[in-house]
C-alpha positions in Angstrom: -189.6 190.0 -5.1 -188.2 186.9 -6.8 -189.3 185.3 -10.1 -188.1 181.9 -11.1 -187.6 181.3 -14.8 -187.4 177.7 -16.1 -186.6 176.6 -19.7 -189.0 175.5 -22.4 -192.8 175.2 -21.7 -192.6 175.7 -18.0 -190.9 179.1 -18.3 -193.4 181.9 -18.0 -191.2 185.0 -17.8 -187.7 186.2 -18.6 -184.9 188.5 -17.7 -182.5 191.1 -19.0 -179.0 191.9 -18.1 -178.0 195.5 -17.9 -175.0 197.1 -16.8 -172.5 199.7 -16.4 -168.8 200.1 -16.0 -165.4 200.1 -17.5 -163.1 197.6 -19.2 -162.8 194.4 -17.1 -159.7 193.0 -15.4 -160.8 189.4 -15.1 -158.6 186.4 -15.6 -158.3 184.2 -18.6 -159.1 180.8 -17.3 -161.9 179.1 -19.2 -162.5 176.0 -17.2 -165.2 177.6 -15.1 -167.0 178.7 -18.2 -167.0 175.3 -20.0 -170.3 174.1 -18.4 -171.7 177.6 -17.5 -174.4 177.9 -16.4 -174.7 174.6 -14.4 -176.9 176.0 -11.6 -179.5 178.8 -11.3 -178.4 182.2 -12.3 -179.6 185.2 -10.3 -180.6 188.3 -12.2 -180.8 191.5 -10.1 -183.3 194.1 -11.4 -182.8 197.2 -9.4 -186.4 198.4 -10.1 -189.9 197.2 -9.2 -191.7 194.7 -11.4 -193.9 195.9 -14.2 -191.8 198.8 -15.7 -189.9 198.7 -19.0 -186.9 197.2 -17.3 -188.9 194.2 -16.2 -190.6 193.7 -19.6 -187.2 193.7 -21.3 -185.7 191.4 -18.7 -188.5 188.8 -19.0 -188.3 188.8 -22.7 -184.6 188.2 -23.0 -184.5 185.9 -19.9 -187.0 183.6 -21.5 -184.7 183.0 -24.4 -181.6 182.5 -22.2 -183.4 179.9 -20.1 -184.7 178.1 -23.2 -181.2 178.1 -24.7 -179.4 176.9 -21.6 -182.0 174.7 -20.0 -181.2 176.3 -16.7 -183.3 178.1 -14.1 -183.1 181.9 -13.8 -184.1 183.9 -10.8 -185.1 187.5 -11.2 -184.5 189.4 -8.0 -186.2 192.8 -7.9 -184.3 195.0 -5.6 -185.6 198.6 -6.0 -184.4 201.5 -3.9 -182.1 204.5 -3.9 -182.7 205.1 -7.6 -181.4 201.7 -8.5 -178.3 201.8 -6.3 -179.5 199.2 -3.9 -179.7 196.5 -6.5 -176.6 197.6 -8.3 -174.6 197.5 -5.1 -175.7 193.9 -4.6 -174.2 192.9 -7.9 -171.1 195.0 -7.4 -170.3 193.1 -4.2 -171.3 189.6 -5.5 -168.8 186.9 -6.3 -167.6 187.4 -10.0 -168.6 183.9 -11.2 -171.3 184.7 -13.7 -174.1 183.6 -11.4 -175.1 187.1 -10.3 -175.9 189.6 -13.1 -177.4 193.0 -13.3 -180.2 194.6 -15.3 -179.4 198.3 -15.2 -179.7 201.6 -17.0 -178.1 205.0 -16.8 -179.4 205.8 -13.3 -177.8 203.1 -11.2 -174.8 202.5 -13.4 -173.6 206.0 -14.4 -175.7 208.8 -13.0 -175.8 207.7 -9.4 -172.0 207.0 -9.0 -171.2 210.4 -10.6 -174.0 212.5 -9.1 -174.5 211.1 -5.5 -171.7 211.0 -3.0 -173.5 208.3 -1.0 -173.4 205.8 -3.8 -171.6 202.7 -2.3 -170.0 201.6 -5.6 -168.2 203.0 -8.6 -168.8 202.9 -12.4 -165.9 200.5 -12.8 -167.3 197.9 -10.3 -169.1 196.2 -13.2 -168.0 194.2 -16.3 -169.9 195.1 -19.5 -171.6 192.2 -21.2 -173.7 193.5 -24.0 -175.7 196.7 -25.1 -179.3 195.5 -25.4 -180.9 198.7 -26.7 -182.1 202.1 -26.1 -185.2 204.3 -26.2 -185.2 208.0 -26.9 -186.8 210.4 -24.4 -189.9 212.2 -25.6 -191.2 215.5 -24.3 -194.8 215.2 -23.2 -196.9 218.2 -22.1 -200.4 218.9 -20.7 -202.8 219.5 -23.6 -203.6 223.0 -22.2 -199.9 224.1 -22.3 -199.7 226.4 -25.3 -196.6 225.2 -27.1 -197.3 222.4 -29.6 -193.7 221.6 -30.5 -190.2 221.7 -29.0 -189.4 224.7 -31.2 -192.5 226.6 -29.8 -191.5 225.5 -26.3 -188.1 227.1 -26.7 -189.7 230.4 -27.9 -192.2 230.3 -25.1 -189.7 229.5 -22.3 -187.4 232.3 -23.5 -190.3 234.8 -23.4 -191.4 233.5 -20.0 -188.2 232.7 -18.1 -188.7 230.7 -14.9 -192.4 230.1 -15.6 -192.2 226.7 -17.2 -192.4 223.8 -14.8 -190.6 220.7 -16.0 -190.9 217.5 -14.0 -188.5 214.5 -13.7 -188.1 211.2 -11.9 -185.6 212.8 -9.5 -182.3 214.6 -9.2 -179.7 212.9 -11.2 -182.2 210.6 -13.0 -182.0 210.1 -16.8 -185.0 212.4 -17.2 -183.2 215.1 -15.2 -180.1 214.7 -17.3 -182.2 214.9 -20.5 -183.6 218.2 -19.2 -180.1 219.5 -18.5 -179.0 218.7 -22.0 -182.1 220.4 -23.4 -181.4 223.6 -21.4 -177.7 223.5 -22.3 -178.5 223.2 -26.0 -181.2 225.9 -26.1 -180.3 228.3 -23.3 -183.8 228.2 -21.9 -184.6 228.7 -18.2 -187.2 226.3 -16.7 -188.1 225.2 -13.2 -187.0 221.7 -12.5 -189.5 219.8 -10.4 -188.0 216.4 -9.2 -190.4 213.6 -8.2 -189.7 210.2 -6.6 -190.3 208.4 -9.8 -191.6 209.0 -13.3 -195.1 207.8 -12.6 -196.1 210.6 -10.2 -194.5 213.2 -12.4 -196.5 212.0 -15.4 -199.7 212.0 -13.2 -199.1 215.7 -12.5 -198.5 216.5 -16.1 -201.9 215.0 -16.9 -203.5 216.9 -14.0 -201.9 220.2 -15.0 -199.8 220.6 -11.8 -196.7 220.8 -14.0 -196.4 221.7 -17.7 -194.3 219.0 -19.1 -191.6 216.4 -18.7 -189.4 213.9 -20.5 -190.5 210.2 -20.5 -190.3 207.2 -22.8 -192.9 205.9 -25.3 -193.6 202.8 -23.2 -194.3 204.8 -20.1 -196.4 207.5 -21.7 -198.2 205.3 -24.3 -201.6 205.1 -22.6 -201.7 208.8 -21.9 -200.6 209.7 -25.5 -203.3 207.5 -27.1 -206.0 208.9 -24.8 -205.0 212.5 -25.5 -204.3 213.2 -21.9 -200.8 214.4 -22.9 -199.4 215.7 -26.2 -195.9 215.0 -27.5 -193.7 218.0 -28.4 -190.6 216.2 -29.7 -188.4 213.2 -29.7 -184.9 213.5 -28.3 -183.5 210.6 -30.3 -181.5 210.6 -33.5 -184.5 209.5 -35.7 -188.2 209.3 -35.6 -189.8 206.4 -33.8 -191.9 203.9 -35.7 -194.5 204.0 -32.9 -194.6 207.8 -33.2 -193.9 208.5 -36.8 -195.5 212.0 -36.8 -193.4 213.3 -33.9 -190.2 215.1 -35.2 -186.9 214.8 -33.5 -185.4 217.8 -31.7 -182.8 218.1 -34.4 -185.5 218.3 -37.1 -186.9 221.3 -35.1 -183.5 223.0 -35.1 -182.4 221.9 -31.6 -178.9 220.4 -31.8 -176.8 218.4 -29.3 -179.8 217.6 -27.0 -180.1 213.9 -27.8 -181.2 212.0 -24.7 -182.0 208.3 -24.3 -182.6 205.6 -21.7 -180.5 202.5 -22.4 -180.5 198.9 -21.3 -177.6 196.4 -21.2 -176.1 193.5 -19.4 -173.4 193.5 -16.7 -171.6 191.3 -14.3 -169.4 192.1 -11.3 -165.9 193.3 -12.1 -163.3 190.5 -12.6 -165.8 188.0 -14.0 -164.0 185.6 -16.3 -163.8 186.8 -19.9 -164.9 183.4 -21.2 -168.2 183.7 -19.2 -168.7 187.2 -20.4 -168.2 186.0 -24.0 -170.7 183.2 -23.5 -173.3 185.6 -22.2 -172.7 188.1 -24.9 -173.1 185.5 -27.7 -176.4 184.2 -26.3 -178.0 187.6 -25.7 -177.0 188.7 -29.2 -178.7 185.6 -30.6 -181.8 186.4 -28.6 -181.9 190.0 -30.0 -182.0 188.6 -33.5 -185.1 186.5 -33.0 -188.2 187.9 -34.8 -190.5 187.8 -31.8 -187.9 189.6 -29.7 -187.4 192.3 -32.3 -191.2 192.8 -32.7 -191.8 193.2 -29.0 -188.9 195.5 -28.4 -190.1 197.6 -31.4 -193.5 197.9 -29.7 -191.8 199.3 -26.7 -190.1 201.9 -28.9 -186.7 200.3 -28.2 -183.9 200.4 -30.8 -182.0 197.1 -30.6 -178.2 197.5 -30.2 -176.3 194.3 -29.6 -172.5 194.0 -30.3 -169.5 193.2 -28.3 -168.6 193.9 -24.6 -166.2 196.5 -26.0 -168.9 198.2 -27.9 -171.0 198.6 -24.8 -168.0 199.8 -22.8 -167.2 202.5 -25.3 -170.9 203.7 -25.3 -171.1 203.9 -21.5 -167.8 205.8 -21.3 -169.2 208.4 -23.7 -172.3 208.7 -21.6 -170.2 209.1 -18.5 -168.0 211.8 -20.2 -171.1 213.7 -21.3 -172.5 213.7 -17.7 -169.1 214.7 -16.3 -169.2 217.7 -18.7 -172.6 218.7 -17.4 -171.4 218.5 -13.9 -168.3 220.6 -14.6 -170.3 223.4 -16.2 -172.8 223.4 -13.4 -175.7 222.3 -15.6 -176.4 219.5 -13.0 -175.1 219.5 -9.5 -174.1 216.4 -7.5 -175.8 215.8 -4.2 
């Protein structure tokens, strides 16, 4: 599904870049970047419309279109856990006119976890780290533990009897679970679903006990009391959930788990174009209305240089590689 974004008053939606990868090897010519963009830019979002990826993309894309007076096209290409859309960008001409909205799944987890992924982590050029949201543990209200600490005690007393859902093998929610188990030593039954929505539905219905999700995905169920929140896997409490303690506050260390968003282009994209994109997205992230909306989504704004984003992703890839080596998660 394609969405067209035009500047100023005719623009009704926006876009986000996101990415993955390693340090670029692009050339140094700047001529091609002098009038960039001088034609429509294609933004590939490797997930369906309506989720947090889409919300963030439209918000940032609105500002980019306004700033550049150029049309943007959001191309939603879901499939294979985000790999379908990511592969489209990996194989695109590296001219700055095909960009990627991505997160850990398509950009790090899939290349490291799935042998059939048709691209590698290094097939993208990092542009900018937009932000991240901590994962939160949500449980059915009838599940007896009321905190992450109580969950650990309960799971240790009942090994193999706790059913923990995720959005699929190798997904960010699955990796978060693996980190939680490695940090606590608990044994739970992982129940992978084809997406977070059906897993959350089964938590509400009591078919499974709990799962990791994000505030934006679980907000309606949290407010209605259909699920309860046991803990926050971020480094600090969220403003939208101020009464929910972090895992570290509950004595659980080294289990931090987040979902992040950033911007990427195909490998070998000119550095001058990358810099231009980086500057404009950073400007957008400083706008009050953007900060307010991202805060409502429970998103911590990041920003920074392409190198900052590259370093962050490399650490994320190293952490996942460590989990694979120890057998905490197994590649497919």
